[in-house]
Each structure stands twice: as structure tokens, then as C-alpha cells.
C-alpha positions in Angstrom: 10.2 -10.8 55.9 8.5 -12.6 53.0 7.8 -16.2 53.4 9.6 -18.8 51.2 6.4 -19.3 49.2 6.2 -15.6 48.6 9.8 -15.4 47.5 9.3 -18.2 45.1 6.2 -16.4 43.7 8.2 -13.2 43.3 11.0 -15.0 41.6 8.6 -16.7 39.1 7.1 -13.3 38.3 10.5 -11.8 37.6 11.4 -14.8 35.4 8.1 -14.4 33.5 8.9 -10.7 32.8 12.3 -11.6 31.6 11.3 -14.5 29.3 10.3 -12.2 26.5 13.7 -10.6 26.0 15.4 -14.0 26.4 13.2 -15.5 23.7 13.8 -12.7 21.1 17.4 -11.8 21.8 18.7 -8.3 22.3 17.1 -6.5 19.3 15.0 -6.9 16.3 16.3 -6.4 12.8 13.4 -7.8 10.9 11.3 -7.9 7.7 8.1 -9.4 6.3 7.9 -11.8 3.4 4.9 -13.1 1.5 4.8 -15.6 -1.4 2.6 -13.4 -3.5 5.4 -10.9 -3.7 6.9 -13.1 -6.4 10.2 -13.1 -4.5 11.1 -16.7 -3.5 12.1 -17.3 0.1 15.3 -19.1 -0.9 16.6 -15.8 -2.3 16.2 -13.9 1.0 19.6 -12.8 2.4 18.7 -13.9 5.9 22.1 -12.9 7.3 20.8 -9.4 7.2 18.0 -10.1 9.7 17.4 -11.4 13.2 13.7 -12.1 12.6 11.8 -12.8 9.4 8.0 -12.8 9.3 6.0 -15.0 6.9 2.7 -13.5 5.9 -0.3 -14.2 6.0 -2.5 -16.8 7.5 -6.1 -16.0 7.8 -9.1 -17.0 9.8 -11.8 -19.5 8.9 -15.0 -17.5 9.5 -16.8 -20.6 11.0 -14.2 -22.3 13.1 -11.9 -19.3 13.7 -8.9 -21.6 13.1 -6.0 -20.5 11.0 -6.2 -21.2 7.3 -3.6 -21.1 4.5 -4.3 -21.2 0.9 -3.3 -24.4 -0.8 -0.9 -22.5 -3.1 0.9 -21.1 -0.1 1.0 -24.1 2.2 4.2 -25.6 1.0 6.0 -22.2 1.0 4.9 -21.6 4.6 5.7 -25.1 5.8 9.3 -24.8 4.3 9.9 -21.1 5.2 11.9 -21.6 8.4 14.1 -24.3 7.1 14.7 -22.3 3.9 15.8 -19.1 5.5 17.9 -20.9 8.2 20.0 -22.5 5.5 21.9 -19.2 5.2 21.4 -18.0 8.8 20.7 -20.8 11.3 20.1 -18.2 14.1 17.4 -16.2 12.3 14.0 -16.5 14.1 10.8 -16.9 12.1 7.3 -15.7 12.9 4.0 -16.7 11.3 2.0 -13.6 10.6 -1.8 -13.6 10.7 -4.3 -11.2 9.1 -3.0 -8.3 7.1 -4.5 -5.2 5.6 -6.8 -7.3 3.3 -8.1 -9.6 6.0 -11.8 -9.4 6.9 -12.0 -7.2 10.0 -15.4 -8.6 11.0 -14.1 -12.1 11.3 -11.3 -11.0 13.6 -13.9 -9.0 15.7 -16.2 -12.0 15.9 -13.3 -14.3 16.9 -12.1 -12.0 19.7 -15.7 -11.5 21.1 -16.1 -15.0 22.6 -13.9 -17.1 24.8 -14.6 -20.2 22.8 -13.7 -18.7 19.5 -10.6 -17.0 21.0 -9.5 -20.5 22.3 -10.1 -22.0 18.8 -7.9 -19.3 17.2 -5.2 -19.5 19.9 -4.9 -23.3 19.9 -4.8 -23.5 16.1 -2.1 -20.8 15.9 0.2 -22.6 18.4 -0.3 -25.9 16.7 0.5 -24.5 13.3 3.5 -22.5 14.5 5.0 -25.6 16.2 4.2 -28.0 13.3 5.9 -25.6 10.8 8.9 -24.7 13.0 8.2 -21.1 13.6 9.7 -19.3 16.6 6.6 -17.1 17.1 3.3 -15.6 16.0 2.4 -12.2 14.8 -1.1 -10.7 14.8 -1.9 -8.1 12.1 -5.5 -7.0 12.8 -6.1 -3.8 10.8 -7.9 -2.5 12.8 -10.2 -3.0 15.8 -13.2 -0.7 15.0 -15.1 -0.5 18.3 -14.4 -0.1 22.0 -15.5 -3.7 22.4 -13.0 -4.8 19.8 -10.2 -3.1 21.7 -11.3 -4.6 25.0 -11.6 -8.1 23.4 -8.1 -7.7 21.9 -6.8 -7.2 25.4 -8.5 -10.4 26.5 -7.2 -12.2 23.4 -3.6 -11.2 24.2 -4.0 -12.3 27.9 -5.3 -15.7 26.9 -2.7 -16.1 24.1 0.2 -15.5 26.5 -1.2 -17.9 29.0 -1.6 -20.6 26.3 1.9 -20.0 24.9 3.4 -20.4 28.4 1.5 -23.6 29.0 2.6 -24.9 25.6 6.2 -24.1 26.5 5.9 -26.1 29.7 4.2 -29.0 28.1 6.6 -29.2 25.2 9.8 -28.3 27.1 10.5 -25.9 24.2 11.2 -22.1 24.3 8.0 -20.1 24.5 6.7 -18.8 21.2 7.3 -15.1 20.6 4.1 -13.1 20.5 3.9 -9.8 18.5 1.4 -7.6 16.8 1.4 -5.0 14.0 -0.4 -1.9 15.2 -1.2 1.6 14.0 1.5 4.2 14.2 -0.4 5.8 17.2 -1.9 4.1 20.2 -5.3 5.6 19.2 -6.8 4.5 16.0 -10.2 5.8 14.8 -10.6 7.4 18.1 -10.1 4.1 20.0 -7.3 3.4 22.4 -5.3 0.1 22.2 -5.3 -2.0 25.4 -1.9 -0.8 26.5 -1.7 -2.7 29.8 -2.4 -6.0 28.0 0.2 -5.2 25.3 2.8 -4.4 27.9 2.1 -7.6 29.8 1.7 -10.1 27.0 3.6 -9.1 23.8 7.3 -9.4 23.1 7.0 -6.4 20.8 4.6 -4.4 18.7 5.5 -3.4 15.1 4.5 0.3 14.9 3.4 0.7 11.2 4.9 4.2 10.7 3.8 4.4 7.0 0.8 4.8 4.7 0.1 8.2 6.2 -0.8 9.5 2.7 -1.4 8.0 -0.7 -2.3 9.5 -4.1 -5.7 7.9 -4.3 -6.9 10.1 -1.5 -4.7 13.2 -1.3 -4.4 15.9 -4.0 -0.9 16.9 -3.1 2.4 15.0 -3.0 3.7 14.0 0.4 5.8 11.4 2.2 3.8 8.5 3.3 6.3 7.6 6.0 7.9 10.8 7.3 9.8 10.4 10.6 9.1 14.0 11.6 6.1 16.3 10.8 7.0 19.9 11.8 3.5 21.1 11.2 1.4 18.3 12.7 1.1 14.9 14.3 1.3 12.5 11.4 4.8 11.0 11.6 6.7 8.1 12.9 8.3 10.1 15.8 5.0 11.4 16.9 3.6 7.8 17.0 6.5 6.4 18.9 6.2 9.3 21.4 2.5 8.7 21.8 3.0 5.0 22.5 5.5 5.7 25.2 3.4 8.4 26.7 0.5 5.9 26.7 2.7 3.6 28.9 4.2 1.2 26.5 7.8 0.4 27.2 10.3 1.5 24.6 11.9 -1.9 24.7 8.8 -3.5 23.1 8.5 -0.9 20.4 9.8 -1.8 16.9 9.8 0.9 14.2 8.0 -0.2 11.1 9.7 1.0 7.9 8.5 0.8 4.2 10.6 -0.7 1.5 8.1 0.9 -1.0 6.8 4.3 -1.9 3.9 6.0 -3.8 3.9 7.6 -7.2 1.8 10.7 -7.7 0.8 12.4 -10.9 1.8 16.1 -10.8 -0.7 18.7 -12.0 2.3 20.7 -13.3 5.6 19.1 -14.1 7.4 22.3 -13.2 5.9 22.2 -9.7 7.6 19.2 -8.2 8.3 20.0 -4.6 6.9 18.4 -1.5 3.2 19.2 -1.2 2.9 20.0 -4.9 -0.5 19.7 -6.4 -1.3 16.2 -7.8 -4.3 14.6 -9.3 -4.0 10.9 -8.6 -1.6 7.9 -8.8 1.0 7.7 -11.4 1.2 3.9 -11.5 -1.1 1.0 -10.8 -2.0 -0.3 -7.3 -2.9 3.2 -6.1 0.6 4.3 -6.9 2.4 1.9 -4.7 5.9 1.0 -6.0 8.6 -1.2 -4.5 12.0 0.1 -3.9 13.5 -1.9 -6.8 10.9 -0.4 -9.1 11.6 3.0 -7.9 15.4 2.8 -8.4 14.7 1.4 -11.9 12.4 4.3 -12.6 15.1 6.8 -11.5 17.8 5.1 -13.7 15.5 4.9 -16.8 14.1 8.3 -16.6 17.1 10.2 -15.2 14.8 11.3 -12.4 16.0 14.1 -10.0 16.3 12.7 -6.4 16.0 14.7 -3.2 16.6 13.9 0.4 14.6 16.0 2.9 16.3 15.8 6.2 13.7 17.9 8.0 11.0 15.1 7.7 13.5 12.3 6.9 12.2 11.1 3.6 13.3 10.9 0.0 11.5 11.7 -3.2 12.2 11.8 -6.9 10.6 13.3 -10.0 10.7 13.1 -13.7 8.1 14.7 -16.0 4.7 14.5 -14.2 5.7 11.6 -12.0 6.6 12.2 -8.4 7.5 9.4 -6.0 7.9 9.6 -2.2 10.0 6.7 -0.7 12.7 5.8 1.7 16.2 5.5 0.3 19.4 4.6 2.2 19.6 8.1 3.7 16.2 8.0 5.4 16.6 4.4 6.4 19.8 5.2 8.1 18.3 8.1 9.9 15.2 6.1 11.0 17.3 3.2 12.4 19.6 5.6 14.2 16.5 7.3 15.7 15.1 3.9 16.9 18.4 3.0 18.5 18.8 6.4 20.2 15.2 6.2 21.6 16.0 2.8 23.1 13.5 0.9 20.9 13.8 -2.9 20.4 14.6 -2.5 16.7 13.0 -2.1 13.3 10.9 -4.2 10.9 10.5 -3.6 7.1 7.5 -4.3 4.8 8.7 -6.1 2.8 12.0 -7.7 1.9 10.9 -8.9 -1.6 11.1 -5.3 -3.0 14.6 -4.3 -1.7 17.1 -3.7 -4.5 20.2 -5.9 -4.1 19.7 -5.6 -0.4 20.7 -2.0 -0.3 18.1 -0.9 2.3 18.5 -4.0 4.4 22.3 -3.7 4.5 22.0 0.0 5.4 19.6 -0.7 8.2 21.8 -3.4 9.7 24.9 -1.2 9.4 23.1 1.8 11.0 22.0 -0.3 14.0 25.5 -1.5 14.5 26.7 -4.0 17.1 
């Protein structure tokens, strides 16, 4: 029989494994917000979400501590209090990095124990001082095998520090999450699956940006759930993550509240995979859902839902836009629930149109 000490040790291990689900609740119905979106935090209908992520803090390249621009500091400091006015139970996370962050600074930070500690300590201090429930790492993307190994070390040390902070402060442990590629292999490199499983409450699987009109000379869905002819889809990515050993209950399906506008070569050829010759709008063709619905109304655009890949598109003249509408959002959320995932997370709430997509997602997840 096990000794009393061994039993206590085993009990503590079980408690440690359970603490993540206790801290985040039973599921994630989440979305990102950032002040540069032009959508003020006070206008967020936080009743439609269990978790809201405030983006982005960045890293000081010398100290590796978190930095926030002076123009955003007040918005970040007030974010939690602002969104909890409408929904006191919504949890907030502070997101770090993003697609425009300097990858080399993240790699340098993760490479040394002292710089990792500087980052970790500053992240916990900032989250606590601003009233956030957790921290989200959006490193896009580790570029070497060493980067991936160092990411694993960072997550180990981050979880240890968060646990120590919870004990010292007598507060609930901070939630720890990360935004990751749609697949567990990015640029031929494998994510540190064991460390992810052990240390993160969830990973936001970014199942979007598969295609965009600045690179591809044919129309396509940038966020298809299924890809009958290949391996570029949300379902493939989720399957690959689970096959790699990541538990379904820490997988959150990332969904885009935006699409891409392509310029058709021939206005009469407007099907999926039709020839195109570049973006049909600024910002490489990216358009928020509200913009897209306005375009449809103003141009009497034809709209199509493709249930095979689970994606919507519309066209008018030589403009073709691939996006997620309520049909594809409903199907994706149902898929996530059926597969036993923890939930879904949208980028980003500021471009929803009268909360149509957010309401559909919440309704599709159900009780």
C-alpha cells in the first residue's frame, strides 16, 4: 500500500491536473478585442462570451518585460472592469505578441532562463495589476527547433510561476493559453506537445488565413472547416493536434469574423477556385464581417453557402469575398462541440455585425 506521504503527493497531482478546468469553467465561448480596431470596449456585448482577450502587449527587446503603448495603456487597464459591467462572470485574458510582433525578440526571450523569468514575472505582475484572469501567448511562429524547445521550457516555467503566485496571493491561478498554428507542425517544426498538455489551459487553434489574395491567383476560403482534396482545413488541423497527443479538452477552435476580397479575372467566372489577380480591397483584401454585409447590401451581391467545405462567399462584378456567415459559424461550433473541444474563439469581436455571428455561435453551442 502507498504511504500517507505518497497518497498526499498523488492527491496534489490530481488537484494540479484539475485546476485548469476549474479556473476556466466548463467551456470557452471567446473572442479577441484590440483598441486599434476602432470598436470601443464599452460597446462589447460581453453577455455573449465566457472569455474575452485583450490584445496585444509586446516585449521590450532589452529587458524582455511586457510593454504597452501609451495610447493603449488606459484601455487595457480598464478593460476587465469595462466588460464586467454587463457580464460580471466574463473572464478576461491579456494577450501578448500577435502577427505583427517581432519574432526574433520572442526567440531571444525564450532562449535564456533569465530573460524567460523577466518575461514571466512582468506578465504576472501586469495581469494582476490590471485585473485580468489570465495570459495568452501569441507567438507567430517559432522558426527553429531550438525555438520550439525553448517554448516548451517557457511554458513549464510559466506554469510553475503562476502556481507560486496563486499560493502567495491566495487568488485563483491565472489562466494560461496560447494561440497556435492550425496544425501541430509549422514550417516543418513540431510544437512541444507534452509541455502544452501539461501547462496550458487551452490552445487557440488559428484555423484561418489558409489563403489570401495577395499570394494566391484563385479564389478560396481562407478558413474552410473541411478540405476534400487536401490537408488545409480546420478539421484536419484539429485531427492532427489530437493525433499528436493534445487532449481535445484543451483545444479551442479559432474562427474568423473577417474574410478576404479577391479581384476576379472574369466577372462571369465567380465560383470557388475561380481565377483571380489580387486583392479587391485594401489591407491585402481583408474585410470585417460588418464591411462584408454592407458590401452585399449595397451591391446586391449573390451569396453562396458551401456546405462541403463549410464556408460562405459572395460576388458582385469582379469582387469575390470568402468569409464565415451564420451558416458556417453554426456548423463550426457544432463541430467543435461534437468533437469534445473546449470551445471556440473569434478574431475579432469588433467587426461583428450587430452581434449576429457571436449570437449564432453561442446559440449553436447551447447549454
